[in-house]
BARO-277150 format. One record per atom (N, C-alpha, C, O): x, y, z; residue in one letter. Coordinates in steps of 0.2 Angstrom, whole numbers, plus 2048, in hexadecimal, padded with zeros to 3 digits. Example, Ala and Ser with C-alpha at 12.3 -4.5 7.8 and 13.67 -1.06 7.14 Angstrom:
2
8427E4827a/83E7EA827a/8427F0827a/8477EF82Aa/8407F5823s/8447FB824s/840800827s/843806828s/
***
This chain:
241
F6B772B92m/F6F76BB8Cm/F6A76BB87m/F6476DB89m/F6C769B81s/F68768B7Es/F65761B7Bs/F6975CB7Cs/F60760B78k/F5F758B76k/F5A757B71k/F5575BB70k/F5D750B6Dt/F5A74FB68t/F59747B69t/F5D743B6Bt/F53747B68k/F5273EB6Ak/F4C73EB65k/F47742B64k/F4D737B61a/F49735B5Ca/F42730B60a/F4372DB65a/F3D72FB5Eq/F3772BB61q/F3A723B61q/F3D720B5Cq/F3A720B65t/F3A719B67t/F36714B69t/F33713B6Ft/F3570FB64d/F31709B69d/F33705B6Cd/F39703B6Cd/F2E701B70q/F306FEB76q/F346F7B74q/F326F5B6Eq/F396F4B78n/F3E6F0B77n/F446F1B71n/F486EDB6Fn/F436F8B6Ft/F496FCB69t/F4F6FEB6Dt/F4F702B71t/F546F9B6Cp/F5C6FCB6Ep/F5C700B6Bp/F59701B66p/F61707B6Eh/F6170DB68h/F69710B6Ch/F6C70DB71h/F6C715B68m/F72716B6Dm/F7271DB6Dm/F6F721B68m/F74720B71k/F76727B72k/F7D72AB6Fk/F81725B6Ek/F80730B6Dn/F85732B6Dn/F85737B70n/F8173BB6En/F88737B76i/F8A741B7Ai/F8F744B76i/F95741B74i/F8E74BB76h/F9374FB74h/F93755B7Ah/F8F759B7Dh/F9B755B7Bk/F9B75AB7Fk/F9F75FB7Ck/FA575FB7Bk/F9A765B7Ch/F9F76AB78h/F9D770B7Ch/F97771B7Fh/FA2775B7Ck/FA077CB7Dk/F9977CB84k/F9377FB84k/F9B778B88e/F94779B91e/F8F776B8Be/F8A777B8De/F8C772B85h/F8676FB85h/F88769B83h/F8D767B81h/F83765B83t/F8375EB83t/F7E75BB80t/F7875DB82t/F7E758B7Bq/F79755B75q/F7A74EB76q/F7F74BB77q/F7374BB77k/F71744B74k/F6E742B71k/F68744B72k/F7073EB6Ct/F6E73DB65t/F6E736B64t/F73733B64t/F67733B62n/F6872DB60n/F6A72CB5An/F6872FB55n/F6E726B5At/F72725B54t/F7071FB4Ft/F7271DB49t/F6B71DB53n/F67713B52n/F61711B54n/F61710B5An/F5D710B51q/F5770DB54q/F55708B51q/F53709B4Bq/F55701B53i/F556FAB52i/F4E6F7B55i/F4E6F6B5Bi/F486F7B51k/F426F3B53k/F416EDB54k/F3C6EAB54k/F476E9B57q/F486E2B57q/F4C6E0B5Dq/F4F6E5B5Fq/F4D6DCB60y/F516DBB67y/F546D4B67y/F556D1B6Cy/F546D2B5Fr/F5B6CCB5Fr/F5E6CDB5Br/F5B6CEB56r/F636CBB5Bf/F696CEB57f/F686C8B4Ff/F6A6C2B4Ff/F656CCB49s/F656C8B43s/F6A6CCB3Fs/F6E6D0B41s/F6C6CAB38l/F716CDB34l/F6E6D4B33l/F726D9B33l/F686D5B33t/F676DBB31t/F686E0B37t/F696E6B36t/F666DDB3Bl/F686E2B41l/F6F6E3B43l/F716E8B47l/F746DEB41i/F796DEB43i/F7E6E3B3Ei/F836E7B3Fi/F7C6E2B3Ae/F7E6E7B34e/F7D6EEB36e/F816F2B35e/F776F0B38t/F746F7B38t/F776F9B40t/F776FFB42t/F7A6F4B43l/F7C6F6B4Al/F866F9B46l/F896FEB48l/F876F5B42i/F906F7B40i/F906FCB3Ci/F94700B3Ci/F886FCB38f/F89705B35f/F8970AB3Af/F8D70EB3Af/F84709B3Ea/F8370EB41a/F88710B46a/F8A716B47a/F8C70BB49l/F9570CB4Bl/F97711B48l/F96716B49l/F9970EB43s/F9D712B3Ds/F9C719B3Es/FA171DB40s/F9571BB3Dq/F92722B3Eq/F95724B45q/F99728B45q/F93721B49v/F96725B50v/F9F727B50v/FA272CB52v/FA1721B4Ck/FA9722B4Ek/FAA728B49k/FAE72BB4Bk/FA672AB43s/FA772FB3Es/FA7735B42s/FAC738B43s/FA2737B46q/FA273BB4Aq/FA573EB50q/FA4744B53q/FAA73BB52v/FAE73AB59v/FB1741B59v/FB2744B54v/FB1744B5Ff/FB5748B60f/FB6747B68f/FB2744B6Cf/FBD74CB6Ah/FBF74DB72h/FB774DB75h/FB274FB73h/FB774AB7Bg/FB074AB7Fg/FA8747B7Dg/FA2748B7Fg/FAA743B7As/FA473FB77s/FA3738B7As/FA8736B7Es/F9D734B7Aa/F9B730B7Fa/F9672CB7Aa/F9272FB75a/F95725B7Bl/F90722B77l/F8C71FB7El/F9071DB82l/F8571EB80i/F8271AB82i/F7E716B7Fi/F7D718B79i/F7C711B81a/F7970BB7Ca/F74709B81a/F76708B87a/F6D708B7Ft/F67707B86t/F62705B81t/F63706B7Bt/F5C704B83a/F566FFB7Fa/F4F702B85a/F50705B8Aa/F4A700B82h/F47701B86h/F406FAB84h/F3F6F8B7Eh/F3E6F8B8Ag/F396F3B89g/F3D6EDB8Fg/F416EFB93g/F3A6E8B8Fk/F3C6E2B93k/F436DFB92k/F466DCB96k/F456E0B8Af/F4C6DDB8Af/F516E3B86f/F506E6B81f/F566E3B8Bf/F5C6E5B88f/F5B6E3B81f/F5A6E8B7Df/F5D6DDB7Fs/F5D6D7B7Bs/F5F6D0B7Es/F636CFB82s/F5B6CDB79n/F5D6C5B7Dn/F5E6C0B77n/F5B6BCB74n/F656C3B75g/F6A6BFB70g/F696BEB69g/F676C3B65g/F6C6B9B66f/F6B6BBB5Ff/F646B7B5Cf/F616B4B60f/F626B7B56d/F5C6B6B53d/F5B6AEB52d/F5A6ACB4Cd/F5B6AAB56l/F5B6A3B56l/F566A0B52l/F5769BB4Fl/F506A5B51a/F4A6A2B4Ca/F4D6A1B45a/F4C69CB42a/F506A7B43w/F536A7B3Dw/F586A1B3Cw/F5769EB37w/F5D6A0B3Fa/F6169CB3Fa/F5E696B3Da/F62693B39a/F58693B40q/F5568DB42q/F5168BB3Bq/F4F686B3Aq/F50690B38s/F4B694B30s/F5068EB2Cs/F4D68CB27s/F5668CB2Ba/F5868AB28a/F56684B26a/F57682B20a/F54680B2Ag/F50679B2Ag/F54674B2Eg/F53673B34g/F59672B2As/F5E66CB2Es/F6166FB34s/F63675B34s/F6366BB38s/F6566DB40s/F6C66FB3Es/F6E675B40s/F7166AB38f/F7866EB34f/F76676B32f/F7867BB35f/F72677B2Dd/F7267DB2Bd/F70684B30d/F7268AB2Fd/F6D682B34a/F6B685B3Aa/F70687B3Fa/F7168DB41a/F75682B40v/F7A685B43v/F80689B3Fv/F8468DB41v/F7F687B3Ad/F8468AB33d/F80691B34d/F83697B35d/F7B692B34q/F7669AB33q/F7A69DB38q/F7D6A2B37q/F7A69AB41l/F7A69DB47l/F826A0B45l/F836A6B45l/F8669AB45h/F8E69BB46h/F8F6A2B41h/F936A6B43h/F8C6A3B3Bh/F8B6A7B37h/F896B0B3Bh/F8C6B5B3Ah/F846AEB3El/F816B3B44l/F876B6B48l/F886BCB49l/F8A6B1B4Av/F906B2B4Fv/F976B5B4Ev/F9B6B7B51v/F976B4B47a/F9E6B7B42a/F9C6BEB3Fa/F9F6C3B3Fa/F976BDB3Es/F936C4B3Es/F936C9B42s/F916CFB41s/F946C7B47f/F916CDB50f/F996CFB50f/F9B6D5B50f/F9D6C9B50k/FA36CCB54k/FA76D4B52k/FAA6D7B55k/FA56D5B49p/FA76DDB48p/FA36E3B4Ap/FA36E9B48p/F9F6E1B50v/F986E4B54v/F9D6E8B5Av/F9E6EEB5Bv/FA06E0B5Dv/FA46E2B63v/FAA6E5B62v/FAD6E8B66v/FAD6E4B5Bs/FB46E6B5As/FB26EFB58s/FB56F3B5Bs/FAE6F0B55a/FAB6F6B55a/FA96FAB5Ba/FAA700B5Ba/FA76F7B61l/FA66FAB67l/FAB6FAB6Al/FAB6FFB6El/FB06F7B6Al/FB86F8B6Dl/FBA6FBB6Cl/FBE6FEB70l/FBA6FDB65s/FBF702B62s/FBE707B62s/FC370BB61s/FB870AB63l/FB6710B62l/FBA715B67l/FBB714B6Dl/FBD71BB64p/FC171EB69p/FBD725B6Cp/FBD72BB6Ap/FB8720B71m/FB4725B75m/FB2721B7Bm/FB271BB7Am/FB0724B7Fl/FAC723B87l/FA671EB82l/FA271FB7Dl/FA6717B87t/F9E712B85t/F9A710B89t/F9E70DB8Dt/F94710B8Bi/F90710B91i/F8B70BB90i/F8770DB8Ci/F8B706B92a/F84702B90a/F7E703B98a/F7F700B9Ea/F79706B96a/F75706B9Aa/F6E702B99a/F69704B96a/F6F6FCB9El/F686F6B9El/F656F7BA1l/F666F7BA7l/F5E6F9B9Fp/F596F9BA2p/F536F3BA4p/F4E6F4BA6p/F576EEBA2s/F536E7BA1s/F576E1B9Fs/F5D6E1BA0s/F566DCB9Ch/F586D6B9Ah/F606D6B95h/F606DAB8Fh/F656D4B96a/F6A6D2B91a/F6D6CDB91a/F716CDB96a/F6B6C7B8Ci/F6C6C0B8Bi/F706BFB85i/F6F6C2B80i/F746BBB87a/F786B8B81a/F7C6BDB7Ea/F816BFB80a/F7A6BFB78a/F806C3B73a/F806CAB77a/F856CDB7Aa/F786CCB78r/F786D4B7Br/F7C6D4B82r/F7E6D9B85r/F7D6CDB85f/F806D0B8Bf/F876D0B8Af/F8A6D4B8Ef/F8B6CDB84l/F916CFB82l/F916D6B7El/F976D8B7Dl/F8B6D9B7Bl/F8B6DEB78l/F8D6E4B80l/F916E8B80l/F896E4B84a/F8A6E7B8Ba/F906E8B8Ca/F926EEB8Ba/F946E2B8El/F9A6E1B90l/FA06E4B8Bl/FA66E4B8Dl/F9F6E6B84s/FA26EAB80s/FA36EFB81s/FA86F1B7Fs/F9F6F3B85h/F9F6FBB87h/FA56FAB8Dh/FA86F5B90h/FA7702B8En/FAA702B93n/FA6702B9Bn/FA8700BA0n/FA0705B9By/F9D703BA1y/F98702BA0y/F95703B9By/F946FFBA5v/F8E6FBBA5v/F896FEBAAv/F8C6FDBAFv/F83700BAAl/F80700BB0l/F786FEBAFl/F756FFBAAl/F766FBBB4m/F6F6F6BB2m/F6A6F7BB8m/F6B6FBBBDm/F646F5BB8r/F5F6F7BBDr/F616F1BC3r/F646ECBC1r/F5F6F2BC8r/F5F6EBBCEr/F596EABCEr/F586E8BD3r/F536EBBCAd/F4D6EABCEd/F4A6E6BC7d/F456E3BC8d/F4D6E6BC4r/F496E2BBDr/F506E1BB8r/F556E5BB7r/F516DBBB6g/F556D9BAFg/F5A6D5BB2g/F5B6D6BB8g/F5C6D1BAEv/F626CCBAEv/F676CCBAAv/F656CDBA4v/F6D6CABABl/F736C7BA6l/F736C2BA7l/F726C0BADl/F746BDB9Fy/F726B7BA0y/F756B3B99y/F716B3B94y/F7C6B1B9Am/F7E6AEB94m/F7C6A6B93m/F7F6A2B96m/F776A5B8Es/F746A0B8Fs/F7769AB88s/F74695B85s/F7C69CB89k/F80695B83k/F7F68DB87k/F7C688B84k/F8268EB8Di/F81688B90i/F7C684B90i/F7C67EB90i/F77687B90d/F70685B90d/F6B683B8Ad/F65680B8Ad/F70686B85i/F6A684B7Ei/F71680B79i/F7167FB73i/F7867EB7Fg/F7B678B7Ag/F7E67CB76g/F7F679B70g/F82681B75l/F86686B72l/F8D688B74l/F8D68AB7Al/F93688B72t/F9B689B73t/F9A690B73t/F97693B6Ft/F9E692B76f/FA069BB75f/FA469BB70f/FA9698B6Ff/FA369FB6Ap/FA96A3B68p/FAF6A4B6Cp/FAF6A7B71p/FB66A4B68d/FBC6A7B6Bd/FBB6AEB6Ed/FBC6AFB74d/FB76B3B68y/FB86B8B6By/FB36BBB70y/FB36C1B73y/FAD6B5B72f/FA86B8B76f/FAD6B5B7Cf/FAF6BAB7Ff/FAF6AFB7Dm/FB36ACB84m/FB86B1B86m/FB96B3B8Cm/FBC6B4B81a/FC16B8B84a/FBE6BFB86a/FC16C2B8Ba/FBA6C2B82l/FB96C8B86l/FB56C8B8El/FB76CBB93l/FB06C3B8Dm/FAC6C1B92m/FB26C0B99m/FB16C3B9Em/FB66BBB98m/FBC6BBB9Bm/FBE6C1BA0m/FBE6C2BA6m/FC06C5B9Bs/FC36CBB9Bs/FC06D2B9Fs/FC26D7BA1s/FB96D0B9Dk/FB46D4BA3k/FB26D2BAAk/FB16D6BAFk/FB16CBBA9i/FAE6C9BAFi/FB46C9BB5i/FBA6C7BB5i/FB06CBBBAg/FB76CDBC2g/FBD6C6BC4g/FC36C6BC4g/FB76BFBC4s/FBB6BABC8s/FBA6B4BC3s/FB56B4BBFs/FBF6AEBC4s/FBC6ABBC1s/FB56A4BC4s/FB369EBC2s/FB46A7BC9l/FAF6A3BCDl/FA76A8BC8l/FA26A6BC5l/FA86ACBC9a/FA46B0BC6a/FA36AEBBEa/F9D6AEBBCa/FA86ABBBBg/FA86AABB3g/FA66A2BB4g/FA36A0BAFg/FA669FBB7c/FA3698BB8c/F9B698BB8c/F97695BB5c/F9A69DBBEd/F9269FBBFd/F8F6A1BB7d/F8B69EBB3d/F936A6BB6i/F8F6A8BAEi/F8F6A3BA8i/F8B6A2BA4i/F966A1BA8l/F9669DBA1l/F96698BA1l/F93695B9Cl/F97693BA6l/F9568CBA8l/F9068BBAAl/F8E686BA7l/F8D68EBB1a/F8768CBB4a/F80691BB0a/F7A690BB2a/F82696BACg/F7D699BA9g/F7869DBAEg/F7269EBACg/F7B69FBB4r/F766A3BB7r/F746A8BB6r/F786ABBB3r/F6E6AABB7k/F6A6B0BB5k/F6C6B5BBCk/F6A6B3BC1k/F6F6B9BBCv/F726BEBC0v/F6F6C5BC0v/F6F6C8BBAv/F6B6C9BC6k/F686CFBC5k/F6E6D3BC7k/F746D1BC8k/F6C6DABC7g/F706E0BC7g/F756E0BCEg/F7C6E1BCEg/F716DFBD3e/F776E0BD9e/F7C6DBBD9e/F826DDBDAe/F7A6D4BD9e/F7D6CFBD8e/F846D0BD1e/F896CDBD2e/F826D3BCCv/F876D3BC8v/F8B6D9BC9v/F906DABC4v/F8B6DEBCEv/F8E6E4BCFv/F946DFBD3v/F9A6E0BD3v/F916DBBD7r/F966D7BDEr/F9A6D2BDAr/F9F6D0BDCr/F986D0BD5m/F9E6CCBCFm/FA26CFBCDm/FA76CCBCBm/FA16D8BCBg/FA66DABC8g/FA46DCBC0g/FA86DFBBCg/FA16DABBFi/F9D6D8BB6i/F9B6E0BB5i/F9F6E3BB1i/F946E2BB9v/F946E9BB7v/F966F0BBBv/F9A6EEBBFv/F966F4BBCd/F996FABBFd/F936FDBC4d/F96701BC8d/F8C6FDBC4s/F876FFBC7s/F7F6FDBC5s/F7D6FEBBFs/F7D6FABCBa/F766F7BC9a/F716FBBCFa/F6F6F8BD3a/F71701BCFa/F6F705BD5a/F6770ABD3a/F65710BD5a/F65706BCDy/F6070BBC9y/F5A706BCAy/F5B700BC9y/F54708BCBd/F4C706BCCd/F48708BC7d/F42708BC8d/F4B70BBC0s/F4670CBB9s/F4A70BBB5s/F5070ABB6s/F4770CBAFe/F4A70DBA9e/F4D713BA7e/F52714BA3e/F4871ABABe/F4B71EBA8e/F51720BADe/F55724BABe/F5271DBB4s/F5871FBB9s/F5D71CBB8s/F6271EBBBs/F5D718BB3v/F64714BB0v/F66715BACv/F6C715BACv/F62719BA6v/F6471CBA2v/F67724BA3v/F6C726BA0v/F63729BA8e/F6672EBAAe/F6C72DBAEe/F6F732BAFe/F6E727BB1a/F74726BB6a/F7A724BB0a/F80724BB2a/F78723BA9a/F7D721BA4a/F7E729BA2a/F8372BBA5a/F7A72EB9Fm/F7B734B9Em/F7E737BA2m/F8273BB9Fm/F7E736BA9r/F8273CBADr/F88738BAEr/F8D73BBAFr/F89730BAEl/F9172FBADl/F93731BA7l/F99734BA8l/F92732BA1g/F94734B9Cg/F9673CB9Cg/F9C73EB9Ag/F9173FB9Ee/F92747B9Fe/F97749BA1e/F9B74DBA0e/F98742BABq/F9D744BAEq/FA3742BABq/FA7746BACq/FA673CBA7l/FAB73CBA3l/FAE73EB9El/FB473EB9Dl/FA7742B98v/FAB745B93v/FAD74CB97v/FAD74FB91v/FAD750B9Ak/FAF754B9Dk/FB5753B9Ek/FB8758B9Fk/FB974DB9Fr/FC274CB9Fr/FC374DB96r/FC974EB95r/FC074DB92k/FC374DB8Ak/FC974AB89k/FCE74DB88k/FC8743B8Aw/FCF73FB8Aw/FCE73FB81w/FCA740B7Dw/FD773EB81n/FD773BB78n/FD4735B78n/FD3730B7Bn/FD1737B72g/FCC72FB70g/FD072BB6Dg/FCE726B6Dg/FD672BB6Ae/FDA726B67e/FDD722B6Ee/FDD71CB6Fe/FDF726B72v/FE5725B77v/FDF720B7Dv/FE171DB81v/FD7721B7Dy/FD271FB7Fy/FD1717B7Dy/FD0713B81y/FD2717B75a/FD0710B72a/FD570BB73a/FD4705B74a/FDC70FB73e/FE170BB72e/FE2707B7Ae/FE5702B7Ae/FE070BB80i/FE070AB85i/FDB703B87i/FDD6FEB8Bi/FD4704B81i/FCF6FEB84i/FD16F8B80i/FCF6F2B81i/FD66F9B79a/FD86F5B75a/FDC6F0B79a/FDB6EAB79a/FE16F3B7Cg/FE66EFB82g/FE36EBB87g/FE56E6B88g/FDE6ECB89l/FDA6EAB90l/FD66E4B8Cl/FD46E0B91l/FD46E3B86v/FD06DFB84v/FD46DCB7Dv/FD16D8B79v/FD86DDB7Cr/FDD6DAB76r/FDC6D3B74r/FDB6D1B6Er/FDD6CDB7As/FDD6C8B7Bs/FD46C6B75s/FD46C2B71s/FD06CAB78s/FCA6C7B75s/FCA6C7B6Cs/FC66C4B69s/FCE6CAB69f/FCE6CDB62f/FD56C9B5Ff/FD66C9B59f/FDA6C5B64s/FE16C3B61s/FE06C0B5Bs/FE56BEB58s/
***
């Protein structure tokens, strides 16, 4: 197994692209971002990084998104939105962030490859949605919560948020808990709700290692990427209709 891995900082979300080819596995960081709120700059960086990933895809590729530190991320850059001055302008800037984020979700859902989110920590608001934009979600059982904060901060859900959340949440009761009650839920409970695939890990390293094992196991199947992407599109098509 060969590896290339760049230096990363605490609280730095990053992505790894797994290429399975001739019995060798390569892990490559495709992005490093020294912040954990979604600003316009971060959103643009993610869109560019995902376009680079897509351009390098071949049969037997997988993308793993993870992070270091306390947060996988805690949502949009509300401080930037509020810096606009008036409450009207702040809401307008926040809506601009929300609209700008949709292409990130679209890009992830349309990748012709396997995608796995490995959550070593909290995923709040937009990062919760980002995690659900992956095909598989793994998280720690001992640390970290998933939390959709909009009800608590008095914001409604954009259509694509609601559509994707409901396509990924296993039951209407779980949907009410997450979206209407704003519950903060931890690993094993989220698995029972059917929202994430596994939460059997006790450290940041173990959840990332599990994601790598899952990726390496599945890329051996060498699925046709375009067919894979079309199936994913069918599963979540209503999110972007």
